[in-house]
C-alpha positions as CSV (number, residue, x, y, z in Angstrom):
1,X,0.1,-0.3,0.3
2,X,2.8,2.6,0.6
3,X,4.8,1.8,-2.3
4,X,1.3,2.2,-4.2
5,X,1.1,5.7,-2.8
6,X,4.0,6.8,-3.8
7,X,3.7,5.8,-7.1
8,X,0.1,7.4,-7.2
9,X,1.9,10.5,-6.1
10,X,4.2,10.8,-8.8
11,X,1.9,9.9,-11.6
12,X,-0.6,12.6,-10.7
13,X,2.5,15.1,-10.0
14,X,4.3,13.9,-13.2
15,X,0.7,14.4,-15.1
16,X,0.4,18.0,-13.8
17,X,3.3,19.0,-14.9
18,X,2.5,18.0,-18.0
19,X,-0.6,19.7,-18.5
20,X,0.2,23.2,-17.1
21,X,3.8,22.7,-18.9
22,X,1.5,22.4,-22.6
23,X,-1.3,24.8,-21.3
24,X,1.0,28.1,-20.2
25,X,0.7,31.3,-21.6
26,X,2.7,31.8,-24.9
27,X,3.7,33.9,-27.7
28,X,3.2,31.9,-30.5
29,X,1.0,29.4,-31.3
30,X,1.6,26.4,-31.3
31,X,2.4,24.3,-34.2
32,X,-0.2,21.9,-35.3
33,X,-0.8,18.3,-34.0
34,X,0.1,15.4,-36.4
35,X,-2.6,13.3,-36.9
36,X,-0.8,10.7,-34.4
37,X,-0.1,13.3,-31.9
38,X,-4.1,14.5,-32.1
39,X,-5.2,10.4,-31.9
40,X,-2.4,9.9,-28.8
41,X,-4.3,13.0,-26.7
42,X,-7.7,11.9,-27.8
43,X,-7.1,8.1,-26.5
44,X,-5.2,10.1,-23.4
45,X,-8.0,12.2,-23.0
46,X,-10.7,8.8,-23.0
47,X,-8.6,7.0,-20.6
48,X,-7.0,4.8,-22.8
49,X,-3.5,6.0,-22.1
50,X,-0.9,3.2,-20.7
51,X,-2.7,2.9,-17.6
52,X,-5.8,2.2,-19.0
53,X,-4.8,-0.1,-21.8
54,X,-2.5,-2.0,-19.3
55,X,-5.6,-2.0,-16.4
56,X,-8.1,-3.6,-19.7
57,X,-5.7,-6.0,-20.3
58,X,-5.4,-5.4,-24.5
59,X,-3.2,-7.6,-26.3
60,X,-0.6,-5.9,-28.6
61,X,-3.1,-6.7,-31.7
62,X,-5.6,-5.0,-29.8
63,X,-3.8,-1.6,-28.6
64,X,-2.7,-1.6,-32.5
65,X,-6.1,-1.9,-33.8
66,X,-7.1,0.9,-31.4
67,X,-4.5,3.2,-32.7
68,X,-5.1,2.7,-35.8
69,X,-8.9,3.2,-35.7
70,X,-8.1,6.4,-33.8
71,X,-5.9,8.1,-36.8
72,X,-8.2,7.0,-39.3
73,X,-11.4,8.4,-36.9
74,X,-9.4,11.7,-36.3
75,X,-8.1,12.1,-39.7
76,X,-11.9,11.7,-41.1
77,X,-13.0,14.1,-38.2
78,X,-10.5,16.4,-37.4
79,X,-11.9,19.9,-36.9
80,X,-14.4,18.3,-34.6
81,X,-12.4,15.8,-32.9
82,X,-10.1,19.0,-32.5
83,X,-12.0,21.6,-30.9
84,X,-13.6,19.5,-28.3
85,X,-10.4,17.9,-27.3
86,X,-9.3,21.4,-26.9
87,X,-12.1,22.4,-24.7
88,X,-11.3,19.1,-22.6
89,X,-8.0,20.2,-22.5
90,X,-8.6,24.1,-21.7
91,X,-11.0,23.3,-18.8
92,X,-8.2,20.3,-17.1
93,X,-5.8,23.4,-16.9
94,X,-8.1,25.4,-15.5
95,X,-9.0,22.9,-12.9
96,X,-4.8,22.2,-12.5
97,X,-3.9,25.7,-12.3
98,X,-6.5,26.0,-9.5
99,X,-5.3,23.1,-7.5
100,X,-1.8,24.0,-7.5
101,X,-2.4,27.5,-6.3
102,X,-4.8,26.2,-3.3
103,X,-5.7,28.9,-0.9
104,X,-5.0,30.1,2.8
105,X,-5.7,26.7,4.5
106,X,-5.8,28.1,8.1
107,X,-9.6,30.2,7.0
108,X,-12.3,27.1,7.0
109,X,-14.0,30.2,5.2
110,X,-11.7,29.9,2.4
111,X,-10.9,26.3,2.5
112,X,-15.0,25.8,2.1
113,X,-14.9,28.3,-0.7
114,X,-11.5,26.4,-2.6
115,X,-13.2,23.4,-2.1
116,X,-16.3,24.5,-4.1
117,X,-14.3,26.0,-7.1
118,X,-12.4,23.2,-7.3
119,X,-15.2,20.9,-7.4
120,X,-17.0,23.4,-10.1
121,X,-13.9,23.4,-12.0
122,X,-14.1,19.6,-12.0
123,X,-17.5,19.4,-13.1
124,X,-16.8,21.3,-16.1
125,X,-14.1,19.0,-16.8
126,X,-16.6,16.1,-16.9
127,X,-19.1,18.1,-19.6
128,X,-16.3,18.8,-22.0
129,X,-15.1,14.9,-21.5
130,X,-18.7,13.9,-22.0
131,X,-18.4,15.7,-25.1
132,X,-15.5,14.5,-26.6
133,X,-16.9,11.2,-26.0
134,X,-20.0,12.1,-27.6
135,X,-17.7,13.5,-31.0
136,X,-16.3,9.9,-30.4
137,X,-19.0,8.2,-30.4
138,X,-18.3,6.1,-33.6
139,X,-14.7,5.6,-32.8
140,X,-15.6,3.5,-29.5
141,X,-18.0,1.8,-30.9
142,X,-15.8,0.4,-33.6
143,X,-13.0,-0.2,-31.0
144,X,-16.0,-2.3,-28.7
145,X,-16.3,-4.3,-31.8
146,X,-12.6,-5.8,-31.2
147,X,-12.9,-6.0,-27.4
148,X,-14.2,-9.4,-24.9
149,X,-17.1,-8.6,-22.7
150,X,-14.9,-7.9,-19.6
151,X,-13.1,-5.2,-21.5
152,X,-16.3,-3.8,-22.7
153,X,-17.3,-3.6,-19.7
154,X,-14.4,-1.9,-17.9
155,X,-14.6,0.7,-20.9
156,X,-18.6,1.8,-19.9
157,X,-17.7,1.8,-16.6
158,X,-15.0,4.4,-17.0
159,X,-17.2,6.6,-19.4
160,X,-19.6,6.1,-16.7
161,X,-17.3,7.3,-13.8
162,X,-15.6,10.7,-15.3
163,X,-13.4,12.4,-12.7
164,X,-12.6,9.4,-10.7
165,X,-8.6,7.8,-9.9
166,X,-7.2,5.3,-12.1
167,X,-8.5,2.8,-9.2
168,X,-12.0,3.0,-9.0
169,X,-12.8,3.7,-12.0
170,X,-13.2,0.7,-14.0
171,X,-15.9,-0.5,-11.1
172,X,-19.3,-0.5,-11.3
173,X,-20.4,1.7,-9.1
174,X,-23.6,3.2,-7.3
175,X,-24.5,6.9,-7.9
176,X,-23.8,7.6,-4.3
177,X,-20.9,5.5,-4.3
178,X,-19.8,7.9,-7.2
179,X,-20.1,10.8,-5.6
180,X,-18.4,10.0,-2.3
181,X,-15.4,9.0,-4.5
182,X,-15.4,12.0,-6.6
183,X,-15.7,14.5,-3.8
184,X,-12.4,12.6,-1.8
185,X,-10.5,12.4,-5.2
186,X,-10.9,16.5,-5.5
187,X,-10.0,16.9,-1.7
188,X,-6.6,14.4,-2.6
189,X,-5.9,16.3,-5.3
190,X,-5.8,19.8,-3.1
191,X,-2.9,18.2,-1.3
192,X,-1.5,16.4,-3.9
193,X,-1.6,19.1,-6.9
194,X,-0.6,22.3,-4.7
195,X,2.6,24.1,-5.7
196,X,3.7,23.7,-1.6
197,X,1.9,20.5,-0.3
198,X,3.3,18.1,-3.3
199,X,6.6,18.8,-2.4
200,X,5.8,17.6,1.6
201,X,6.1,13.9,1.9
202,X,4.1,13.6,5.3
203,X,1.3,15.8,4.0
204,X,1.0,13.4,0.8
205,X,1.1,10.5,2.4
206,X,-1.7,12.0,5.1
207,X,-4.2,12.8,1.7
208,X,-3.3,9.9,0.1
209,X,-4.4,7.6,3.6
210,X,-7.0,10.2,3.6
211,X,-8.4,8.9,-0.3
212,X,-7.7,5.2,0.3
213,X,-9.6,5.2,4.3
214,X,-12.6,6.9,1.4
215,X,-12.2,4.1,-0.6
216,X,-12.2,1.3,2.1
217,X,-15.5,2.3,3.7
218,X,-17.0,3.1,0.6
219,X,-16.8,0.0,-1.9
220,X,-18.2,-3.5,-1.1
221,X,-16.1,-6.8,-0.1
222,X,-17.0,-8.0,-4.0
223,X,-15.6,-4.3,-5.2
224,X,-12.6,-4.3,-3.6
225,X,-11.4,-7.2,-4.4
226,X,-12.6,-6.1,-8.2
227,X,-10.5,-3.0,-7.4
228,X,-7.6,-5.6,-6.5
229,X,-7.8,-6.9,-9.6
230,X,-7.4,-3.7,-11.4
231,X,-4.4,-3.0,-9.6
232,X,-2.9,-6.4,-10.6
233,X,-3.8,-6.2,-14.2
234,X,-2.2,-2.9,-14.4
235,X,1.3,-3.7,-12.6
236,X,1.7,-6.8,-15.2
237,X,0.7,-5.0,-18.1
238,X,1.7,-1.5,-18.1
239,X,5.5,-1.6,-18.8
240,X,4.4,-3.2,-22.2
241,X,1.8,-0.8,-22.5
242,X,4.0,1.9,-22.2
243,X,6.6,0.8,-24.9
244,X,3.5,0.0,-27.4
245,X,2.0,3.7,-26.5
246,X,5.5,4.9,-26.9
247,X,6.7,3.0,-30.2
248,X,3.1,4.4,-31.5
249,X,3.7,8.1,-31.1
250,X,7.1,7.8,-32.8
251,X,5.9,6.3,-35.9
């Protein structure tokens, strides 16, 4: 569990650094994305990044089919897909900056206000991600056709659980469970993504422990077993999945 928390904290902090660095104010317009890069970013936004691919247990052939389908779809529907992706990424960067700047934790009123602002921006992210998913509905129908029943179920859960952490977004959850876990993730990230707190190992461990406690209290025994299976699948497959993703981006 301790090792899992350290890895999770590292993944989140690295991810947020990438989001902020790609979304900063620039003097010139960024160069246009290649079709390969656009498809990669779409897969990443939809949860089909290396961690998602590993957790779903995709074979190399299934990943190749996913990559080819997404690249062809993006090429044929570039304007609609890129517009929806840009809107989601802007919303994600806006939320990231709010987490990073934080608030005066000594003032309960400011803390409550910051919590509300973070949740509002996360809801905006969910809305923009839903719009991107809708724009890619034909693609996902094609992708699902090449997957097994269990894999399709995981993808359906991931789509229903927008905004949740990697460990629980693949589970079948009630609305009440989703709401509880979503709020807990927002609160966890107020520490992990804060420009000062994320450099404090003690604060990070406390935030991760608090989040894990909410997860444990919220899930049923059967869901905990399923959650452990998610962790095991990711651990077993993530090295290969990262290699496939990297190789695809270099094509």
